[in-house]
MMTF fields as JSON, N, C-alpha, C and O atoms, coordinates in Angstrom:
{
  "mmtfVersion": "1.0.0",
  "mmtfProducer": "UNKNOWN",
  "numBonds": 179,
  "numAtoms": 180,
  "numGroups": 45,
  "numChains": 1,
  "numModels": 1,
  "chainsPerModel": [1],
  "groupsPerChain": [45],
  "chainIdList": ["A"],
  "bondAtomList": [4, 2, 8, 6, 12, 10, 16, 14, 20, 18, 24, 22, 28, 26, 32, 30, 36, 34, 40, 38, 44, 42, 48, 46, 52, 50, 56, 54, 60, 58, 64, 62, 68, 66, 72, 70, 76, 74, 80, 78, 84, 82, 88, 86, 92, 90, 96, 94, 100, 98, 104, 102, 108, 106, 112, 110, 116, 114, 120, 118, 124, 122, 128, 126, 132, 130, 136, 134, 140, 138, 144, 142, 148, 146, 152, 150, 156, 154, 160, 158, 164, 162, 168, 166, 172, 170, 176, 174],
  "bondOrderList": [1, 1, 1, 1, 1, 1, 1, 1, 1, 1, 1, 1, 1, 1, 1, 1, 1, 1, 1, 1, 1, 1, 1, 1, 1, 1, 1, 1, 1, 1, 1, 1, 1, 1, 1, 1, 1, 1, 1, 1, 1, 1, 1, 1],
  "groupList": [{"groupName": "MET", "atomNameList": ["N", "CA", "C", "O"], "elementList": ["N", "C", "C", "O"], "formalChargeList": [0, 0, 0, 0], "bondAtomList": [1, 0, 2, 1, 3, 2], "bondOrderList": [1, 1, 2], "singleLetterCode": "M", "chemCompType": "L-PEPTIDE LINKING"}, {"groupName": "GLY", "atomNameList": ["N", "CA", "C", "O"], "elementList": ["N", "C", "C", "O"], "formalChargeList": [0, 0, 0, 0], "bondAtomList": [1, 0, 2, 1, 3, 2], "bondOrderList": [1, 1, 2], "singleLetterCode": "G", "chemCompType": "PEPTIDE LINKING"}, {"groupName": "VAL", "atomNameList": ["N", "CA", "C", "O"], "elementList": ["N", "C", "C", "O"], "formalChargeList": [0, 0, 0, 0], "bondAtomList": [1, 0, 2, 1, 3, 2], "bondOrderList": [1, 1, 2], "singleLetterCode": "V", "chemCompType": "L-PEPTIDE LINKING"}, {"groupName": "ILE", "atomNameList": ["N", "CA", "C", "O"], "elementList": ["N", "C", "C", "O"], "formalChargeList": [0, 0, 0, 0], "bondAtomList": [1, 0, 2, 1, 3, 2], "bondOrderList": [1, 1, 2], "singleLetterCode": "I", "chemCompType": "L-PEPTIDE LINKING"}, {"groupName": "GLU", "atomNameList": ["N", "CA", "C", "O"], "elementList": ["N", "C", "C", "O"], "formalChargeList": [0, 0, 0, 0], "bondAtomList": [1, 0, 2, 1, 3, 2], "bondOrderList": [1, 1, 2], "singleLetterCode": "E", "chemCompType": "L-PEPTIDE LINKING"}, {"groupName": "PHE", "atomNameList": ["N", "CA", "C", "O"], "elementList": ["N", "C", "C", "O"], "formalChargeList": [0, 0, 0, 0], "bondAtomList": [1, 0, 2, 1, 3, 2], "bondOrderList": [1, 1, 2], "singleLetterCode": "F", "chemCompType": "L-PEPTIDE LINKING"}, {"groupName": "LEU", "atomNameList": ["N", "CA", "C", "O"], "elementList": ["N", "C", "C", "O"], "formalChargeList": [0, 0, 0, 0], "bondAtomList": [1, 0, 2, 1, 3, 2], "bondOrderList": [1, 1, 2], "singleLetterCode": "L", "chemCompType": "L-PEPTIDE LINKING"}, {"groupName": "GLN", "atomNameList": ["N", "CA", "C", "O"], "elementList": ["N", "C", "C", "O"], "formalChargeList": [0, 0, 0, 0], "bondAtomList": [1, 0, 2, 1, 3, 2], "bondOrderList": [1, 1, 2], "singleLetterCode": "Q", "chemCompType": "L-PEPTIDE LINKING"}, {"groupName": "TYR", "atomNameList": ["N", "CA", "C", "O"], "elementList": ["N", "C", "C", "O"], "formalChargeList": [0, 0, 0, 0], "bondAtomList": [1, 0, 2, 1, 3, 2], "bondOrderList": [1, 1, 2], "singleLetterCode": "Y", "chemCompType": "L-PEPTIDE LINKING"}, {"groupName": "ASP", "atomNameList": ["N", "CA", "C", "O"], "elementList": ["N", "C", "C", "O"], "formalChargeList": [0, 0, 0, 0], "bondAtomList": [1, 0, 2, 1, 3, 2], "bondOrderList": [1, 1, 2], "singleLetterCode": "D", "chemCompType": "L-PEPTIDE LINKING"}, {"groupName": "SER", "atomNameList": ["N", "CA", "C", "O"], "elementList": ["N", "C", "C", "O"], "formalChargeList": [0, 0, 0, 0], "bondAtomList": [1, 0, 2, 1, 3, 2], "bondOrderList": [1, 1, 2], "singleLetterCode": "S", "chemCompType": "L-PEPTIDE LINKING"}, {"groupName": "ALA", "atomNameList": ["N", "CA", "C", "O"], "elementList": ["N", "C", "C", "O"], "formalChargeList": [0, 0, 0, 0], "bondAtomList": [1, 0, 2, 1, 3, 2], "bondOrderList": [1, 1, 2], "singleLetterCode": "A", "chemCompType": "L-PEPTIDE LINKING"}, {"groupName": "TRP", "atomNameList": ["N", "CA", "C", "O"], "elementList": ["N", "C", "C", "O"], "formalChargeList": [0, 0, 0, 0], "bondAtomList": [1, 0, 2, 1, 3, 2], "bondOrderList": [1, 1, 2], "singleLetterCode": "W", "chemCompType": "L-PEPTIDE LINKING"}, {"groupName": "ARG", "atomNameList": ["N", "CA", "C", "O"], "elementList": ["N", "C", "C", "O"], "formalChargeList": [0, 0, 0, 0], "bondAtomList": [1, 0, 2, 1, 3, 2], "bondOrderList": [1, 1, 2], "singleLetterCode": "R", "chemCompType": "L-PEPTIDE LINKING"}, {"groupName": "THR", "atomNameList": ["N", "CA", "C", "O"], "elementList": ["N", "C", "C", "O"], "formalChargeList": [0, 0, 0, 0], "bondAtomList": [1, 0, 2, 1, 3, 2], "bondOrderList": [1, 1, 2], "singleLetterCode": "T", "chemCompType": "L-PEPTIDE LINKING"}, {"groupName": "PRO", "atomNameList": ["N", "CA", "C", "O"], "elementList": ["N", "C", "C", "O"], "formalChargeList": [0, 0, 0, 0], "bondAtomList": [1, 0, 2, 1, 3, 2], "bondOrderList": [1, 1, 2], "singleLetterCode": "P", "chemCompType": "L-PEPTIDE LINKING"}],
  "groupTypeList": [0, 1, 2, 3, 3, 4, 5, 2, 0, 5, 6, 1, 2, 2, 7, 2, 2, 8, 9, 10, 11, 3, 11, 12, 8, 13, 9, 0, 3, 2, 12, 6, 9, 9, 14, 11, 14, 8, 6, 11, 1, 5, 12, 15, 5],
  "groupIdList": [1, 2, 3, 4, 5, 6, 7, 8, 9, 10, 11, 12, 13, 14, 15, 16, 17, 18, 19, 20, 21, 22, 23, 24, 25, 26, 27, 28, 29, 30, 31, 32, 33, 34, 35, 36, 37, 38, 39, 40, 41, 42, 43, 44, 45],
  "secStructList": [7, 2, 2, 2, 2, 2, 2, 2, 2, 2, 2, 2, 2, 2, 2, 2, 2, 2, 2, 2, 2, 2, 2, 2, 2, 2, 2, 2, 2, 2, 2, 2, 2, 2, 2, 2, 2, 2, 2, 2, 2, 6, 7, 7, 7],
  "xCoordList": [-2.549, -2.062, -2.461, -1.515, -3.747, -4.306, -3.49, -3.116, -3.331, -2.53, -1.395, -1.009, -0.659, 0.675, 0.789, 1.74, -0.2, -0.352, -0.587, 0.026, -1.733, -2.027, -0.662, -0.36, -0.106, 1.037, 2.133, 2.927, 2.19, 3.248, 2.677, 3.448, 1.613, 0.928, 1.137, 1.802, 0.679, 0.878, 2.361, 2.515, 3.343, 4.794, 5.231, 6.023, 4.506, 4.542, 4.276, 5.074, 3.004, 2.525, 3.394, 3.736, 3.849, 4.809, 5.969, 6.315, 6.568, 7.583, 7.496, 8.528, 6.254, 5.868, 5.806, 6.464, 5.221, 4.824, 6.277, 6.653, 7.211, 8.547, 9.266, 9.727, 9.364, 10.168, 9.46, 10.22, 8.454, 7.766, 8.23, 8.767, 8.08, 8.514, 9.897, 10.221, 10.848, 12.113, 12.634, 13.698, 11.885, 11.88, 11.621, 12.306, 10.198, 9.877, 10.996, 11.516, 11.222, 12.37, 13.564, 13.987, 14.173, 15.316, 14.971, 15.589, 14.067, 13.426, 13.51, 14.048, 12.845, 12.665, 14.08, 14.24, 15.041, 16.185, 16.983, 17.622, 16.87, 17.409, 16.834, 17.518, 15.651, 14.878, 15.19, 15.335, 15.297, 15.775, 17.176, 17.62, 17.996, 19.373, 19.331, 20.012, 18.731, 18.723, 18.218, 18.812, 16.942, 16.339, 17.215, 17.148, 18.165, 19.001, 20.253, 20.697, 20.663, 21.672, 21.178, 21.901, 20.024, 19.504, 19.446, 20.013, 18.658, 18.759, 19.789, 19.883, 20.818, 22.138, 22.708, 23.449, 22.535, 22.774, 22.681, 23.513, 21.705, 21.522, 22.069, 21.95, 22.663, 23.552, 24.772, 25.656, 24.832, 26.065, 27.291, 28.246, 27.513, 28.774, 28.921, 29.896],
  "yCoordList": [-21.3, -21.0, -19.461, -18.675, -18.931, -17.898, -17.005, -15.847, -17.612, -16.903, -16.365, -15.377, -17.263, -16.721, -15.735, -14.954, -15.675, -14.77, -13.359, -12.347, -13.534, -12.274, -11.611, -10.42, -12.366, -12.01, -11.466, -10.639, -11.887, -11.499, -10.194, -9.235, -10.038, -8.654, -7.745, -6.742, -7.917, -7.22, -6.474, -5.258, -7.384, -6.99, -6.067, -5.147, -6.455, -5.437, -4.114, -3.241, -3.881, -2.564, -1.926, -0.759, -2.712, -2.146, -1.573, -0.409, -2.335, -2.127, -0.832, -0.163, -0.326, 0.768, 1.837, 2.871, 1.666, 2.745, 3.041, 4.205, 2.057, 2.478, 3.342, 4.437, 2.791, 3.475, 5.105, 6.072, 5.229, 6.658, 7.344, 8.427, 6.741, 7.612, 7.888, 9.071, 6.974, 7.43, 8.148, 8.724, 8.279, 9.274, 10.907, 11.912, 10.684, 11.973, 12.612, 13.72, 11.723, 12.169, 12.795, 13.864, 12.068, 12.378, 13.928, 14.947, 13.914, 15.245, 16.389, 17.448, 16.08, 16.884, 17.502, 18.723, 16.645, 17.126, 18.007, 19.021, 17.53, 18.507, 19.715, 20.713, 19.769, 21.086, 22.156, 23.34, 21.52, 22.488, 22.694, 23.543, 21.878, 22.544, 23.479, 24.493, 23.371, 24.589, 25.741, 26.815, 25.585, 26.629, 27.57, 28.796, 26.536, 27.116, 27.955, 29.041, 27.37, 27.897, 29.291, 30.278, 29.182, 30.389, 31.639, 32.729, 31.05, 32.294, 32.63, 33.763, 31.742, 32.453, 33.326, 34.158, 33.347, 34.221, 35.511, 36.329, 35.751, 37.273, 37.89, 39.071, 36.957, 37.525, 38.171, 37.653, 39.342, 40.093, 39.598, 40.174, 38.676, 38.071, 36.84, 36.143],
  "zCoordList": [-53.096, -54.271, -54.248, -54.296, -54.18, -54.205, -53.078, -53.266, -52.12, -51.063, -51.068, -50.443, -52.044, -52.384, -53.397, -53.372, -54.416, -55.161, -54.791, -55.129, -53.93, -53.224, -52.241, -52.309, -51.562, -50.933, -51.795, -51.346, -52.954, -54.048, -54.362, -54.371, -54.584, -55.039, -54.019, -54.276, -52.874, -51.608, -51.619, -51.51, -51.764, -51.867, -52.757, -52.556, -54.035, -54.957, -54.859, -55.199, -54.334, -53.719, -52.886, -53.078, -51.812, -50.803, -51.53, -51.328, -52.352, -53.109, -53.901, -53.963, -54.599, -55.437, -54.166, -54.276, -53.26, -52.13, -51.7, -51.835, -51.157, -50.653, -51.634, -51.314, -52.946, -54.017, -54.168, -54.226, -54.206, -53.979, -53.136, -53.371, -51.799, -50.724, -50.795, -50.683, -50.97, -51.21, -52.113, -51.889, -53.511, -54.515, -54.028, -54.217, -53.251, -52.837, -51.874, -52.002, -50.955, -50.035, -50.554, -50.115, -51.59, -52.181, -52.999, -52.691, -53.898, -54.27, -53.478, -53.803, -52.22, -51.277, -50.806, -50.772, -50.463, -49.996, -51.166, -50.885, -52.382, -53.498, -53.574, -53.802, -53.411, -53.406, -52.54, -52.843, -51.222, -50.071, -49.94, -49.168, -50.738, -51.023, -52.14, -51.988, -53.145, -54.166, -53.546, -53.645, -52.773, -52.349, -51.237, -51.142, -50.316, -49.424, -50.401, -50.029, -51.503, -51.937, -52.821, -52.961, -53.292, -53.921, -52.647, -52.568, -51.887, -50.637, -50.107, -49.635, -50.048, -49.688, -50.485, -49.961, -51.717, -52.671, -52.481, -52.873, -51.893, -51.473, -50.196, -49.867, -49.545, -48.228, -48.529, -49.211, -48.008, -48.441, -48.122, -48.644, -47.397, -46.871, -47.435, -47.152]
}
């Protein structure tokens, strides 16, 4: 029984780490897009 509880807790930790990594990746893509758009605004053409 304890092994099952520990396995479920492990899966919960994996889920939190996965969600954090995906959120970080999406935020980084948005930041890079915003930065590229900002820098492109300085181009004369």
